[in-house]
Each structure stands twice: as structure tokens, then as C-alpha cells.
C-alpha positions as CSV (number, residue, x, y, z in Angstrom):
1,X,0.0,0.0,0.0
2,X,1.3,3.4,-1.0
3,X,0.4,7.0,-0.3
4,X,0.4,9.6,-3.2
5,X,0.3,13.3,-2.4
6,X,-0.6,16.0,-5.0
7,X,0.0,19.6,-4.3
8,X,-2.0,22.6,-5.5
9,X,0.1,23.1,-8.6
10,X,-0.9,19.7,-9.9
11,X,-4.6,20.5,-9.7
12,X,-4.5,24.1,-10.7
13,X,-6.8,23.7,-13.7
14,X,-8.8,21.0,-15.6
15,X,-5.7,19.8,-17.4
16,X,-4.0,19.3,-14.1
17,X,-6.9,17.3,-12.7
18,X,-6.9,15.1,-15.8
19,X,-3.2,14.5,-15.5
20,X,-3.6,13.5,-11.8
21,X,-6.2,10.9,-12.9
22,X,-3.8,9.6,-15.5
23,X,-1.0,9.2,-13.0
24,X,-3.2,7.4,-10.5
25,X,-4.5,5.1,-13.2
26,X,-1.1,4.3,-14.7
27,X,1.2,4.4,-11.6
28,X,-1.1,3.7,-8.7
29,X,-1.8,0.5,-6.9
30,X,-4.9,-1.4,-6.1
31,X,-4.4,-0.3,-2.5
32,X,-3.6,3.5,-2.6
33,X,-4.2,6.6,-0.4
34,X,-4.3,9.8,-2.4
35,X,-3.8,13.1,-0.5
36,X,-4.7,16.3,-2.4
37,X,-4.1,20.0,-1.6
38,X,-6.2,23.0,-2.3
39,X,-6.1,24.1,-5.9
40,X,-3.3,26.6,-6.8
41,X,-3.6,30.0,-5.1
42,X,-6.8,29.1,-3.4
43,X,-5.2,29.1,0.1
44,X,-3.8,32.6,-0.5
45,X,-7.2,33.8,-1.6
46,X,-9.0,32.3,1.4
47,X,-6.4,33.8,3.7
48,X,-7.3,37.2,2.3
49,X,-11.0,36.4,2.7
50,X,-10.3,35.5,6.4
51,X,-8.6,38.8,7.0
52,X,-11.4,40.8,5.5
53,X,-13.9,38.7,7.5
54,X,-12.1,39.5,10.8
55,X,-11.8,43.2,9.9
56,X,-15.5,43.5,8.9
57,X,-14.7,44.5,5.3
58,X,-17.8,42.8,3.9
59,X,-17.6,44.0,0.3
60,X,-14.0,43.0,-0.1
61,X,-14.7,39.7,1.5
62,X,-17.6,38.8,-0.7
63,X,-15.6,39.9,-3.8
64,X,-12.9,37.3,-2.9
65,X,-15.5,34.7,-2.1
66,X,-17.2,35.2,-5.5
67,X,-13.9,34.8,-7.3
68,X,-12.9,31.7,-5.4
69,X,-16.3,30.1,-5.9
70,X,-16.4,30.9,-9.6
71,X,-12.9,29.6,-10.1
72,X,-13.9,26.2,-8.8
73,X,-17.3,26.2,-10.7
74,X,-15.4,26.9,-13.9
75,X,-13.2,23.9,-13.4
76,X,-16.1,21.7,-12.5
77,X,-18.0,22.8,-15.6
78,X,-15.1,22.0,-17.9
79,X,-14.5,18.5,-16.3
80,X,-18.2,17.5,-16.2
81,X,-20.3,18.2,-19.3
82,X,-23.5,16.9,-17.7
83,X,-25.0,19.8,-15.7
84,X,-26.8,17.3,-13.5
85,X,-23.6,15.6,-12.4
86,X,-23.3,15.3,-8.6
87,X,-20.0,17.2,-8.6
88,X,-21.8,20.5,-9.5
89,X,-24.2,20.1,-6.5
90,X,-21.5,19.3,-4.0
91,X,-19.2,22.1,-5.0
92,X,-22.0,24.6,-4.8
93,X,-23.1,23.2,-1.5
94,X,-19.6,23.6,0.0
95,X,-19.5,27.2,-1.0
96,X,-23.1,27.7,0.2
97,X,-22.0,26.5,3.7
98,X,-19.0,28.8,3.6
99,X,-21.1,31.8,2.6
100,X,-23.6,31.1,5.5
101,X,-20.6,30.9,7.9
102,X,-19.0,34.2,6.8
103,X,-22.4,36.0,7.0
104,X,-22.3,35.4,10.8
105,X,-20.3,37.6,13.2
106,X,-16.7,36.4,13.6
107,X,-15.5,35.0,16.9
108,X,-12.6,37.4,17.1
109,X,-10.1,34.5,17.3
110,X,-8.2,34.9,14.0
111,X,-6.5,31.5,14.1
112,X,-9.8,29.6,14.7
113,X,-11.5,31.5,11.9
114,X,-8.5,30.9,9.6
115,X,-8.7,27.1,10.0
116,X,-12.5,27.1,9.6
117,X,-12.4,29.1,6.4
118,X,-9.2,28.2,4.7
119,X,-9.9,24.4,5.0
120,X,-12.7,24.9,2.5
121,X,-10.0,24.9,-0.2
122,X,-9.0,21.3,0.5
123,X,-12.5,20.1,0.9
124,X,-13.7,21.4,-2.5
125,X,-10.5,20.5,-4.3
126,X,-10.8,16.8,-3.2
127,X,-14.5,16.7,-4.1
128,X,-13.7,17.7,-7.6
129,X,-10.8,15.3,-8.0
130,X,-12.7,12.4,-6.4
131,X,-15.7,12.9,-8.7
132,X,-13.5,13.2,-11.7
133,X,-11.6,10.0,-10.9
134,X,-14.8,8.1,-10.6
135,X,-16.1,9.7,-13.8
136,X,-13.0,8.3,-15.6
137,X,-13.4,4.8,-14.2
138,X,-10.8,5.2,-11.4
139,X,-13.0,4.1,-8.5
140,X,-12.2,5.8,-5.2
141,X,-13.8,6.6,-1.8
142,X,-13.7,10.3,-0.6
143,X,-12.9,10.8,3.1
144,X,-13.0,13.9,5.2
145,X,-9.5,14.2,6.8
146,X,-11.1,15.8,9.8
147,X,-12.5,12.4,10.7
148,X,-9.0,10.8,10.4
149,X,-6.4,13.2,11.7
150,X,-7.0,14.1,15.3
151,X,-5.2,17.1,16.8
152,X,-5.1,19.5,19.7
153,X,-6.6,23.0,19.5
154,X,-3.5,24.8,18.4
155,X,-5.2,26.4,15.5
156,X,-3.1,27.1,12.3
157,X,-0.3,24.8,13.6
158,X,-2.1,21.9,15.3
159,X,-0.2,19.1,17.0
160,X,-1.1,15.5,16.1
161,X,-2.5,13.0,18.6
162,X,-0.3,10.1,17.7
163,X,-2.5,7.7,19.7
164,X,-6.0,8.6,18.4
165,X,-5.0,9.4,14.8
166,X,-3.6,5.9,13.8
167,X,-6.6,4.3,15.5
168,X,-9.0,6.5,13.5
169,X,-7.1,6.1,10.3
170,X,-6.9,2.3,10.4
171,X,-10.5,1.9,11.5
172,X,-11.8,4.1,8.7
173,X,-9.5,3.3,5.8
174,X,-8.4,-0.3,6.1
175,X,-11.8,-1.7,5.0
176,X,-11.5,0.2,1.8
177,X,-7.7,-0.4,1.3
178,X,-7.9,-4.1,2.1
179,X,-11.4,-5.0,1.1
180,X,-12.7,-8.6,1.5
181,X,-12.9,-10.8,-1.6
182,X,-15.8,-9.9,-3.8
183,X,-16.2,-6.6,-2.0
184,X,-17.5,-3.6,-3.9
185,X,-15.1,-1.3,-2.1
186,X,-12.7,0.4,-4.5
187,X,-9.2,0.0,-2.8
188,X,-8.4,3.7,-3.5
189,X,-9.1,6.4,-0.8
190,X,-8.9,10.1,-1.5
191,X,-8.6,12.7,1.2
192,X,-7.4,16.2,2.0
193,X,-4.0,17.4,3.1
194,X,-3.3,20.2,5.6
195,X,-6.4,19.7,7.7
196,X,-7.5,17.8,10.8
197,X,-9.9,18.3,13.7
198,X,-10.0,18.3,17.5
199,X,-11.8,15.6,19.4
200,X,-14.6,18.2,19.8
201,X,-14.9,18.5,16.0
202,X,-13.3,21.9,15.5
203,X,-11.4,22.2,12.3
204,X,-7.6,22.6,12.5
205,X,-4.7,23.0,10.1
206,X,-1.2,21.7,10.2
207,X,0.8,24.8,9.1
208,X,1.4,26.1,5.6
209,X,2.4,23.4,3.2
210,X,1.2,20.8,5.7
211,X,-0.2,18.5,3.0
212,X,3.1,16.6,2.9
213,X,2.8,16.1,6.6
214,X,-0.7,14.7,6.2
215,X,0.6,12.1,3.7
216,X,3.3,11.1,6.2
217,X,0.8,10.8,9.0
218,X,-1.4,8.5,7.0
219,X,1.6,6.5,5.8
220,X,2.8,6.1,9.4
221,X,-0.7,5.1,10.6
222,X,-1.1,2.5,7.9
223,X,2.5,1.4,7.8
224,X,2.6,2.1,4.0
225,X,5.4,0.8,1.8
226,X,6.3,4.3,0.5
227,X,5.1,7.9,0.1
228,X,5.3,9.6,-3.3
229,X,5.0,13.4,-3.4
230,X,4.2,14.6,-6.9
231,X,5.7,18.0,-7.7
232,X,6.3,20.3,-10.7
233,X,10.1,19.6,-10.4
234,X,11.9,16.4,-11.5
235,X,12.8,15.6,-7.9
236,X,14.7,17.1,-5.0
237,X,17.0,19.8,-6.5
238,X,20.0,21.5,-4.9
239,X,18.3,24.9,-5.5
240,X,15.1,26.5,-6.5
241,X,14.9,26.4,-10.3
242,X,12.9,29.7,-10.1
243,X,16.0,31.4,-8.7
244,X,18.8,29.4,-10.4
245,X,19.2,28.8,-14.1
246,X,21.2,25.6,-13.4
247,X,20.2,23.1,-10.8
248,X,21.2,19.5,-10.0
249,X,18.9,16.6,-9.2
250,X,19.8,14.7,-6.0
251,X,18.8,11.1,-6.9
252,X,19.2,9.8,-3.3
253,X,19.7,11.4,0.1
254,X,19.3,10.2,3.6
255,X,16.5,11.1,6.0
256,X,18.9,13.0,8.1
257,X,20.1,15.2,5.2
258,X,16.5,15.8,4.1
259,X,15.6,16.8,7.6
260,X,18.4,19.3,7.7
261,X,17.3,20.7,4.3
262,X,13.7,21.0,5.3
263,X,14.6,22.5,8.6
264,X,16.4,25.3,6.8
265,X,13.5,25.9,4.5
266,X,13.7,23.6,1.4
267,X,10.2,24.0,0.1
268,X,9.9,20.6,-1.6
269,X,9.4,18.8,1.7
270,X,7.5,20.0,4.8
271,X,9.8,20.0,7.8
272,X,7.5,17.7,9.9
273,X,7.0,15.2,7.1
274,X,10.2,13.2,7.6
275,X,10.0,12.2,11.3
276,X,7.1,9.8,11.1
277,X,8.5,8.2,8.0
278,X,11.9,7.8,9.5
279,X,10.4,6.2,12.6
280,X,8.9,3.4,10.4
281,X,11.7,3.5,7.7
282,X,9.1,4.4,5.0
283,X,10.9,5.7,1.9
284,X,9.8,9.0,0.5
285,X,10.0,9.7,-3.3
286,X,9.7,13.1,-4.9
287,X,8.6,12.8,-8.5
288,X,7.5,15.1,-11.3
289,X,3.8,15.0,-12.3
290,X,5.0,16.3,-15.8
291,X,7.3,13.3,-16.2
292,X,5.8,10.5,-14.0
293,X,8.0,7.7,-15.5
294,X,11.2,9.4,-14.4
295,X,12.7,8.1,-11.1
296,X,12.9,11.4,-9.2
297,X,14.5,11.5,-5.8
298,X,14.3,8.8,-3.1
299,X,14.8,9.7,0.6
300,X,15.7,6.7,2.8
301,X,18.4,5.5,5.3
302,X,21.2,5.6,2.7
303,X,23.6,8.4,3.4
304,X,26.5,7.8,1.1
305,X,25.2,10.3,-1.5
306,X,24.8,13.2,1.1
307,X,27.0,16.2,0.5
308,X,28.1,15.4,-3.1
309,X,26.6,18.8,-4.2
310,X,26.0,22.0,-2.3
311,X,22.4,23.0,-1.6
312,X,21.1,26.5,-1.7
313,X,18.0,27.5,0.2
314,X,16.3,31.0,0.3
315,X,13.7,32.2,2.7
316,X,12.1,35.5,1.9
317,X,10.0,37.9,3.9
318,X,12.1,37.5,6.9
319,X,12.3,39.7,10.0
320,X,15.5,40.2,12.0
321,X,15.0,41.3,15.6
322,X,17.8,42.4,18.0
323,X,16.8,42.4,21.6
324,X,18.7,44.3,24.3
325,X,18.2,44.4,28.1
326,X,16.9,47.9,29.1
327,X,19.6,48.3,31.8
328,X,22.4,47.3,29.4
329,X,23.2,44.2,31.5
330,X,24.5,41.0,30.0
331,X,22.1,38.6,28.2
332,X,21.6,35.9,30.9
333,X,19.5,32.8,31.2
334,X,16.5,34.7,32.7
335,X,16.5,37.1,29.7
336,X,16.5,34.2,27.3
337,X,13.8,32.4,29.1
338,X,11.5,35.4,28.9
339,X,12.3,35.9,25.2
340,X,11.6,32.3,24.3
341,X,8.4,32.4,26.4
342,X,7.2,35.3,24.2
343,X,8.1,33.5,21.0
344,X,6.2,30.4,22.2
345,X,3.2,32.4,23.3
346,X,2.8,33.7,19.8
347,X,3.7,30.5,18.0
348,X,6.6,32.1,16.2
349,X,9.4,29.7,15.0
350,X,12.9,31.0,15.0
351,X,14.9,30.3,11.8
352,X,18.3,31.6,13.1
353,X,19.5,33.0,16.4
354,X,22.7,34.5,17.7
355,X,23.7,36.1,21.0
356,X,26.4,38.4,22.2
357,X,27.1,39.9,25.6
358,X,24.3,42.5,25.6
359,X,22.1,41.4,22.7
360,X,20.2,38.5,21.3
361,X,19.3,38.4,17.6
362,X,16.7,36.2,15.9
363,X,15.4,35.8,12.4
364,X,11.9,34.5,11.6
365,X,9.2,34.5,9.0
366,X,7.1,37.7,8.9
367,X,3.4,37.2,9.8
368,X,0.7,39.8,9.5
369,X,-0.8,38.9,12.9
370,X,1.9,37.2,14.9
371,X,4.8,39.6,14.3
372,X,3.3,42.9,15.6
373,X,1.9,41.1,18.6
374,X,5.3,39.5,19.4
375,X,7.2,42.8,19.0
376,X,4.7,44.5,21.4
377,X,5.3,41.9,24.1
378,X,9.1,42.0,23.6
379,X,9.1,45.8,24.0
380,X,7.5,45.5,27.4
381,X,10.8,44.1,28.9
382,X,13.5,44.9,26.3
383,X,14.8,47.4,23.9
384,X,14.1,46.1,20.4
385,X,15.4,46.9,17.0
386,X,14.1,45.1,13.9
387,X,14.3,45.0,10.1
388,X,11.6,43.7,7.7
389,X,11.8,42.4,4.1
390,X,15.0,40.5,4.5
391,X,16.3,37.2,3.0
392,X,17.7,34.2,4.8
393,X,20.2,32.3,2.7
394,X,21.4,28.9,3.7
395,X,24.1,26.9,1.9
396,X,24.7,23.2,2.9
397,X,28.2,21.9,2.0
398,X,29.3,25.4,1.1
399,X,32.4,26.8,-0.5
400,X,33.7,30.3,-0.2
401,X,33.4,31.2,-3.9
402,X,29.7,30.3,-3.8
403,X,29.1,32.5,-0.8
404,X,30.8,35.5,-2.4
405,X,28.8,35.1,-5.6
406,X,25.5,34.9,-3.8
407,X,26.0,38.1,-1.7
408,X,27.5,40.2,-4.4
409,X,24.5,42.6,-4.4
410,X,23.5,42.1,-0.8
411,X,24.4,43.6,2.6
412,X,25.0,40.9,5.2
413,X,23.3,41.7,8.5
414,X,24.0,38.5,10.3
415,X,26.2,35.5,9.5
416,X,26.5,32.0,11.1
417,X,28.8,29.2,10.1
418,X,29.3,25.5,11.0
419,X,31.4,22.9,9.4
420,X,28.7,22.1,6.9
421,X,26.2,24.9,6.9
422,X,26.5,28.7,6.2
423,X,23.5,31.0,7.0
424,X,23.3,34.7,6.2
425,X,20.5,37.2,6.8
426,X,20.8,39.8,4.0
427,X,19.1,42.7,2.4
428,X,19.5,43.9,-1.1
429,X,21.7,47.0,-1.6
430,X,19.9,50.1,-2.6
């Protein structure tokens, strides 16, 4: 039994949905779990809708709602010629429920509202894909991931209940994945990435790009033979092809190297994806949905290929904050404890940190809601300086010449080196 995961780029339009159906038909198994993300740019649009909803900007909110709804209706209309096909009804019904929800007064809890609204993207995407697969003779059973993946109530970045989730997954899915002889059950299950729910039934999400993590959770729970993540790149590359003209494919890397790369921000793999796979020694493949017959990259326990080529990782929209005690005393343990407490309170993950005698500097992803709230709390006890719109560059297995070439047009604000990894917080020179 395998797990396939398809991201938003793979189902961005009717041609993409048709291609996904072709891949599942030609490369899938009789026993297969398919995880699908929201269609391309839908999550960003629903995030904007959520912001307008919280702020009470009704006209702007309904404009975005109408655009997202029409986008999905257009795809449905092109895939299903029959206007009476059930897909049309269910897509319209999903948006009807969303409209009813956003017509009510918001709770005031942004993270809760975010999960409730943004999860619609995954629900409607999988409805369309599931119906289309059945339409094309690829029989499958649609499942609501909120009945499978059980989490705590840390909205927008929920933590998995590793006891209840495997129990729920096996109970719900195994009858379909391992049907009895002569059973009418299809053997293919299709569900959403990114979303789960609390034991009370409140919708949660697993963090941006969390669909990879969903696939790993299901693979762990079902003890799958492998996970295949289908991307718009030929496999795991040593750099983002959107930023570098020449990139190299890494055919095989170890779990440990992949964890390092994902920790530093490699966007092909979600950082939390690898741990459950490593614990059960489940190989992870990264393959191209444009070239499904190509081998791609395999991530497993083999480490002999690690470090053969340097890897370049860029994280944009970074904030660099330098924190100073108000009495100019040394940065001591009690200062650090208070600082980390503020970061934990606001759910802000640190990408890079460095301390000196009288300051502590941290780099993290900018967030419209979390960053201002964090800075306000830090300023209660410390003097704080900060810069927005920065880049964090990470080079694994670096060489000096590569570093100099990368920063030729940048000002380095912070630099940190180890034997293998170089990190720099930079801003473009004016």
C-alpha cells in the first residue's frame, strides 16, 4: 500500500486534474491513499478572505468569495459536461455553507477562523478530483480528513494526537484499502492534506504546506510501503529552479540530510514530514507530475550520497530582531527564558538565532498577525530593533566562492557558520 500526495500546482486547472487521474490510473496501486491539496492560489485567496472577515470588510470579503467560488465552478463545468452531475451540486453546496458561515459575526479568534475558512480549499478540491476519478473509471472513496487526523486545538499549527490518529485512520480506511474478496469497495481512498480536527470536532490546520505532513501521518498510521510526493520539479533539486538557471537533481539522500534541508527551508518537503517516515523506515519519493515515468529522488536511510553537491535555500519575507536588556546588562538565562516564552506564546518559530554579551538576535518568518503582537510583548521588557523584508540564505556543504557570488549585491546583517552549513541574513543593496 502506498500514499500519493498531489499539491496545489498539480490540480491548478482542468488539465492538471486530468493529469492526476492519468498518474493514479497508470502508476497507482490497487491499494492506494491519495492526498490532495487546495487548488493553486486558493489558500492565499482564502487567507485574504479570512482577513477581510475578521476586519469586517464585507464588500472586499464577498468579492474574494465570489472569485474563489467561480474559479472552482469553472473547473467543475469543464470537467463534467453533464449539468446534472453530482459534482456540481456538492461544489455549490460547499460554498453555500462557507457563505452562510462568513455572513455570521466572527468570533474574534483569527487562528480559529483561519482554520474554519481556509480548510474549504482542501474540501472542494478533493470533491472535484474524487468525482473526476470516478467519472474516468478510477473508482475511489472520498474521506473527510477531519475524521481521520486528530489534533489538539493549536489552530493554524495543530499538533497530532499520535495515539488517536492511527486508530481512527486504520478503523476508517483499512476496510477500503484491504477489502474482502468480492467486496464492492474500491481500494483507493482520496482525502485532504493540511487539515484535521480536535476531538470536539473543531477544524484545525497543520501549518502552511502541511499536506506533505498529512501524507506522512497517513503512511505512518497505515505502515505504508512508501510515500510519493508529486511536484512540478523532477525531484529534489539542490536549488530552486525559479531562482537558479542551473540546478542539479539529487537522486538519493538520507532522511537526516533531508531533515536538515527541510529545517532550513527547502520547500519541496514540509519540515515535519520526515520524522514519522523515519520512525517506520518508510521511503519518500519526490517525482514530477510532468514526467511521471522518471525516477525522481528517493529519501531513505542511505547516506553515502549526502553532500556530493551544495544545496542553496532561500527564505524571503524575513524579520531580523535584535533584543537588548533595558539596563544594558548581559544577556543571561533569565532574559533568554523570557524571550523564548514570548516566541512560544505567539507561535513564532525561529529560523536563526545568535547572542552576544548584551544582545540576542533572531530571524523568523514575517506574519501579519503574529509579528506585531510578538514585538509589542518583547518591547515591554527589552529594547528592540528590527528590520523587515530580509532574506535568509542557507548553503549546505558550502564553498567560499559560492558565498561571495550569492551576496555580491546584498548587505550581510548576520552570518553564522558551522562545518557544513552557512547561513546569512541579508538585504538587497539600494
